[in-house]
N, C-alpha and C positions, 0 to 999 in steps of 0.2 A: 823755176829759175828764170832769170831775165834772158832776153834775146841774146845779149852779148855773152852771157855765161853759157847758154845753150850752144851757140855757134862755136865757142872755144871747146866745149865738151866733145862735140863731134868733129872738131878740126875743120870747120868750114867757115867761110866769111858770113857775116850777118846778112848780106844781100842774098847769098845762095840759100841760106837757111830760110829766108822769107819766101822762097820759091818752092819749097818742098811741101809735100802733102802730110805735114805733121800737125796733129791737133794742138791748138793753143787754148789757154784758159784766160779769160779776162776778169780782172778784179779792178773795178773802177776803170781808170784809164790805162792800167798796167796790162801788158801782154806777157803771160808766163808760160813756160814750157815745163812739162813733167819729165823727169829723167827716164822713167819707164817707157814713155812714148818715144823718146829719142833712141833708147836701146832697142825697142821693137823695130823702129825704122832701120837702124843700122844692121840689125840681125837679118833683115830682109834683103840686104844687098848681096849680090853674087860674090862669092869668095874667089880670089885670084887663084887660078890653077885648079879649081875644083870642077868636077863634072857638072853638067847642067842640072842634073837631078841629084842633089846631095842630101836629100831628106833622110832621116833615120829609118823611116819605113822602107824606102828604096833599098838602102844598104842591108837592112835586116832580111828583106826578101831575096836579095842577091846571095846572101850567105846561107840561105836555106833555113 
């Protein structure tokens, strides 16, 4: 998807998107973003109110 579409998809400005460590693909002069890459980036963000270590493995170990 285009830079404008990608920025809208993750609810950020185009300028902010350009500063993020997200892989882009170039097709000629076009710069494209893959939705899966955007989702992976968003999934890596800390969740508000979640403990620092909220991985599945952590919680499975806590539950025994």
